N, C-alpha and C positions, 0 to 999 in steps of 0.2 A: 558485558551482555553484547552479544551477536548486534548487530544494527538490525537481522531480518526473525531476529530470536521472536516466538510468545513471550509476550509481555504480561500481558492478562486474561485469565482463563474465568469464564462464567459459566455455573452450572447450574441450570434452572431443574428445580427440583429436589426436594432431601428424596427420606426414604432410604430402602436399603438400595436401591439405583444410584440417588446422590450421593450417599454417605458412604458407598466406598470405592465411588469414582475419587471422591475428594480426600479420600485417606491413601489412596494408589497414588492418584497425584502428589499430593504434598510429603511422602515417603521417597518419591525417587526426586522428584525437582528441589525439593530441599531449598524451599524459599527463593531458587530461582527465578520465578513471578508470583505476580499475584495469584492467588484462585478467590472467588469469589462464590459464596454460596448463595441462592436464592430460595426461599422457601415458606409457602404458610400455614400455621398453627390452623386454620379454618378447612386443610385439605389432609386428612388424616391418613396416616400411614396404612395399607390395607395388606396389614399382619393377622392369622387365624392360627398361629403355628405355622412352623416354617422346618420344610425337610428339604434335606440335602443331600448329593454327591461328595466322594470323600476329596474334591478338588479345591472346598471349603476350606479345609485341613492348612493345603501350601498356599494359600492366598493370605490366612489370618498367619501362619510363621513367617509369610514374606514380611508382612508389616511388623514384624515381632512381638506379634498377640500373644500371650501365657494362655493356653489353651484352659488351665484348671480359672483362671481369672475370668475368663469369657464364658466357659460355660456353666460358673456362679452366677453370675450378672446377667446373662442374657434364658437360664432356668434349663436348661440343654441337657438332652439325654444322648449316650451314643446311637449309632444307627449302622446295622450290619447288611442290611439289605431292604427290599422292599416285599412282601409279600400279598400276592395277585389273587381274589377269591372268588368264584362264579365267573371269570372269564373265559376259559374254554369251552365250560359247560357247568350247569347250576352244577351244583358239590364237589366240581374241581377245585386243587388250592396247590399253588405253587409260589416259590423265594426266588428273585431276582439277587443274587448276594456281590457283596462289593470282593468277590475276589475268584479265585479259578477253581473248578471243576478238576479234582485229582491233580495229575502229572505226568505229561509225557512221556511215552516208553521210545527210548530210539529213536527221536525223531519223530515219533506217530501221534499226533494232537489223543487225549484220554478221553475225548468222547466218540471216536471211533474204537477206542478199545471195548468203551464203554457198550457200544452199540453190539460189537462182536461179541460180546459174555452175551448180551439180553438176546441174540440169535441163538446164543445155544441156550437157556432158557432159565440165565439168571433173572430174577424178579429185582434187584436190589434198585431202588428208584436212586439215578442221577444226583438228585440231594443228599444223598449217605455219602458225597464226593466232597463237600465243600463245608467249611469249617464253619463257615458265617451261618451258613443256615441251619449247621446240625447244633451250633451254641447259642443262637438267638431262638430257637423251641425251643430249648432246654429253661431261656429264660438267663442266660450264662453272656457274662463280655472277658475279654481280656483282649490287650492289644496285642497289634501284628509283632510279631520277633524279627531280628534285624538279623538274623543267623538263617543264611538260604536254606540249610538243610535241617530246620524246623519246618514242620507243620503246621505250625503259628505265622510263617513268613508269606504264606501264599493269598493273602487278603487283605482290603482296607475297610478304612471307614469311614464315617461322617457325623454328623451334625442332625438333631432335633433339637429347633432352639424357638423362641420366642422374637418372631418378628420385630412385634414393637419397642424390641426391649434392645436388639441388633444395630438399629440407625441410631439411637442415642451415646449406646457403647460407641460406634465410630467418629460421630459428632464430636466427645470428647475426644479421641484421638487425633482427629482433624483438627480442630481449633487450636490444642494442643504445638500444632503445627505448622501454626500459622494461618490457616484457612478461616475467612471472615463471612460469617452468616448474616444474611440480610432477612431479616420477615416481610414478606410481603407478597404479593400475588402480582405476577402479569399480566397484564391488560392490552398490550402493544408491544409490536415489534416493528424495530426501525431498518431496513433493507439499503445499503450503497446502491445509488443509482448507477453504477457503471456495470457493475459485475453480480446484483443482485445478494451481496454478502451480506451478513446478520453486521450491523454496525452498532445495535446497541438495543436495550427492552426496558418497556417502559412501566413503574409498577403502578399500582393504584396509590393517588394520590399525587402524582406527578413523577413520582422522581425518575431517572434515567439514570441506567447503571450501560456503558462501555464496556468491551471487549475486544481481544481478537481471537480467540475459540469459545467457541457456546458448546457444551453441552447439555440434550433435551435428556432431564431423567421425570419430565412431568406425565407419565402416566401414560395410558391408554388417549388422551388427549393429546398429545403430539405438541405441545406448543409450538414449541418453530420447526419441529422437524416439516409438521404437516400443516399446521393452521398458517406460520408464515413462510414457510419455503416451497407446500403442495406436492410434497415429492412422491405420493403417492402408497398406495400398501395392494400386496397380492393376498388373496386372499383363499387359504386353504381347506377353509369349512364343509367342501365337497369328501375331502376326506379325513376330515376330523371335525363330524358334525354337531360337537358339542358348545353351544355358546351361551352359557347364564352357569351359576353354580350359586347356591343358597350355603351361609357357614356358619358357625356358632361352636362356641367353645366350649366344655362340659366340665364338671370335677371328673379325678380319677376315680376310677374303680376298682386299684391296686397298682402294686409299684409296676413304674414304666419300663417296657417291653424294649428291646433293642433292633425295633427294624418298624416302617411306618406299612399300614394296612392299607388296600385298595381293593376294597367290593363292589362287585358289578351291579348295578340294579336295571330296572327294567328299562330306561332309556339313557342310561351312560353309569355315574359307580361311584362311591363315595370313598374317602380318605378317611384314614385315624390316625394322628401323629402326637404318640405319647409325650409329654414334657414334665420335668419333676414337678410342676404345681399344679399340672391342669393337662386335658386333651385338647384338641386342636379337631374339627370334623369340619368336611365339606362333603357337598354333595351335588358332583358335576353334570350336568344334564344338558337334552338338545331340547330347545324351544318348539321345533315342531312336534317331539313324538310328546311331551308333558307338560304340562302348566305347571305355573309357579307357586299354586297352593298345595299339588297333589308333591312336588318336590319339595317342600319345607314339610311336608306329616311324613313323608320318606326319613328325610334326617333327624327330625325329633323321634320318629320311632325307635331308630337303631342308635340313638345313643346309649353309651356305657353310664354314662352320669346326671346327675341331672344339668340342664342347661343354664352355663354362667351368662348368658346374655341373648338377647330376641336375634332369631336368625337374619342375615343379611343378603339381599340379591345381588348379586355381580353379573354384570353383562359384559361378553367380550364375542371379539370374532379372530380366532385363530385365523394368523399368517405375520408376514413381515415385509417390515418397509421394503419398498423397491430400490432404495439407497439407503443405507445407516449413518454414511456419511456424504452427504450432501451441501457444498460449497464449507462454507468454515463453519460447520455445526456436525456435531458425531450423533446420532440417539443412541442411548444407554438404558437397558429395562423393556418395560413396557410402551415406554415410546420407539424403541426401534422393532418390536415384534413379540406377538403373543402366542408362544404353545402350553396348553393345560400341564397340571402339574402332575402328568400322572407317574414318568418318572423322577421327579425333583431336580428340573432341570433349567428351572427359572433363575437363579442367583449363579447357577456354571455359568448361563448365557452371558449375565452381567460380568461374574470373570473374565469370561474371553474376550469381549468388546473392549475390558479396561487391559486387559494386556497386547490385545493387538493394537490399540493406542497408542498406548509404549512406545511398541514395537515400532511403531512406523510412527513417530511423535511429529507433527509438520513444524512448519516457519511460517512467516507469513507469504509465502511464496504460493503453500498451498500446493505442492507441486500434483498434478492431476495422476501419476504414477500411485504416488502412495494411496491418494483416495480411493483410485481402480484396484487396489490391490487390498485396502481393507475390506473394501464391498464385493468382494471376490471372497476371502476369507469368511467372512460373517455369512455370505449366503449359505455356503459349506454350512458353517455350522449350523445355521436352522434349519437348512434340510435333510442334515442326515438326522439329525433329533427327530424333527418330522414325519419320515421315513419310520425309526425304530417306534414310534408312536402309532402309527398307521399300521403295525404290525401286528398290536394287539388287537386291534379293532377287526381285523380286516381276517385275523387265525382265527377266529370266534366260529364254532362249532354248534354256538346257539341259535334257533332257531322259535326261541317262543314268545320275540315281541315284534312289532314290527323294525324298532329300533336296531335290534340283534342280525335281522334278515336283511337290513339295509346295509349294515356295517358288512356282513358276512359277504355278501354279492356282487360288492361295489368294489368299482377297478380301482386300480392305484396306479400311484407313478412308474413309470416303468424303471426307473432307478429300483425300487422296492420289489418290484417282479419280478427282476431278477435274482436279487440277492434270494427270493425264495426257492426261487427254481433253480438254483444252483442246490439250494441245501437240502429240498424233496432229491434231487437226484440222484448226491452224494456226499453228504452232510458238510460239503464246503463252505468257508465264511469269506465271505468279501473282506479283506483287508486294506486299508487306508490310512495315510499319513495325517491327513488333517481330519477333526470330528471327533464326537466326544466316543458312542458305543465302540467296545471291541469286541473281540471271538467271544470270550465266555458270556455277556450281556445280549447278545442274537442266541446263544446256544439254549441259554433258559427261558428265555420266551418259548423258539421254536421245539421245544422237548416239553416245556412247562402247559402247553397249549395244542400240544398233539401234532405239530408238523415232524413229523418224521418222514426220515430216508430211504430212501429205496433200497440204497444201499451202503455202505462204508470206505473208506480208505481200503484200495487193495494191500496195501502195505501193514496193515493190524493184521492181515492173516500171516504172514511173518514172524510173528513171535510165537512163540511156542504156546501154548493153550496151559501146561502146566504152571509157566514162567506167568502167563498173564491172571491166571486165576489166583497164585500168589501174592501179584503185589497190586490187584484189585481191592484184596480184601485184608490185605496189609495194610492200604491208605486210607481203608472205611474205619477198621478196629484203630488206627491211630488218633485219627479224627475224633471219632464217639470217646475214646480215654481225652483229650488233650480238652475237648468242649466239657467232657461229666466232672476235670478237676478243676476251671476257670468258677474265679469267682461269680457269683450272682449279678447281671446287670446294674442292680440295684446297692447292693453292698460293697459295688465299684464305685459307683458314684459318692453315695452315703462315705466313703473312705478319701475318696481325690478332689472332690468336685460338686460338694454337696450344696444349693441353695438351702434355705431350712425356711419354714417346716418343711420335714420332704422324709416320703413310703419308701422305706429301703427294704422293708422285707415282702 
């Protein structure tokens, strides 16, 4: 071992963030240093059903996790996208798919071609050109094709799973690779006098745990990053005003669909996440516009099956830690920031933090250049997810409640205002190297919530009208036929990865 190498990593907190971190570091470091995870059984996992985006597949694959085994043991279902109901206006409905809309023609983006066809009177919805949307609404599922010529190669998929089972699954993986779990609750943190770095944490009962690199996965409490290091927090609630959620699982009322649903409510929105054995539900709302009792009633009134537990109230402040890496402490998960689960980004942000930590892994010198670059990249991730979430609220046409009036008329960050203006003018999407959501995602929300551009790319006018019409019709028909012959989502799960018992039909 090199003289300046990290010899011991201490992870404070388990749950999804802690065990994802432990599993990744154990896999990459291969026993080159000690990894100890401290968690308390008294502090439960914040799990009410978990909806993800496709990046989770690559996280699991990198660890060598078998997909079917993972899905059986977490009661997972497949996910092709997120459906949004009543967001643009009451009665509206659209889907954000994990895939492209059509295919570009002669270098011209397909949405420009769709806009041109629309100007000519073609009323075909944009949704008809995305396989994930068509398949999901038909109750079908098929894995993507590796053949780039196939219509089945233009999309990806994610999972909907039980978060209370994912952490134990990764715990078993981590412990098999040398991670040491310690039961206990951190009650104090010892800092070095000369530089304020964390030297050790102290557990109830007086046990002291020393380390070189400390990773805070303690959730909203931020035991290390905030309570010990006083890092500070950027509050974004002026743009994302929801500050609490009431959650409860319920019985499934039928076979699970391959998408998560988000339905706008008078002062927020409600999620529905279908798993193999139950359905996860939550009502995210703004306490300034709705009290807890009213929010609880709305949740319970809209459950599609018998509630399996008493509703729980969670409170949060949307925002991001001012530094996610401070001295020798890295915050991962809720300790680093919270962006409401509207687009299922919580696990992605954990994954992004772990990936960047591994890429910029330090030695005992803790070079400030590494920490600065890490913080820059994490800030970008949070800000770009933040802007995409704000778009859903800002783009509403609803004026039926004080909450939606506020969202519709609020000012937004310049970074988002510029994106909206560019799309309104000529259907252009801002592209960037770092950050999560790319062109199809923005198109889905813009069009789905009726932000339509004044004009399309003039290059689309160079395409012969008859060619354009045949091309768009051909794509639509191919997608429809491929979706119709695909197996049902339930039948695919039953064949490949079912937990028992499971309702397949």
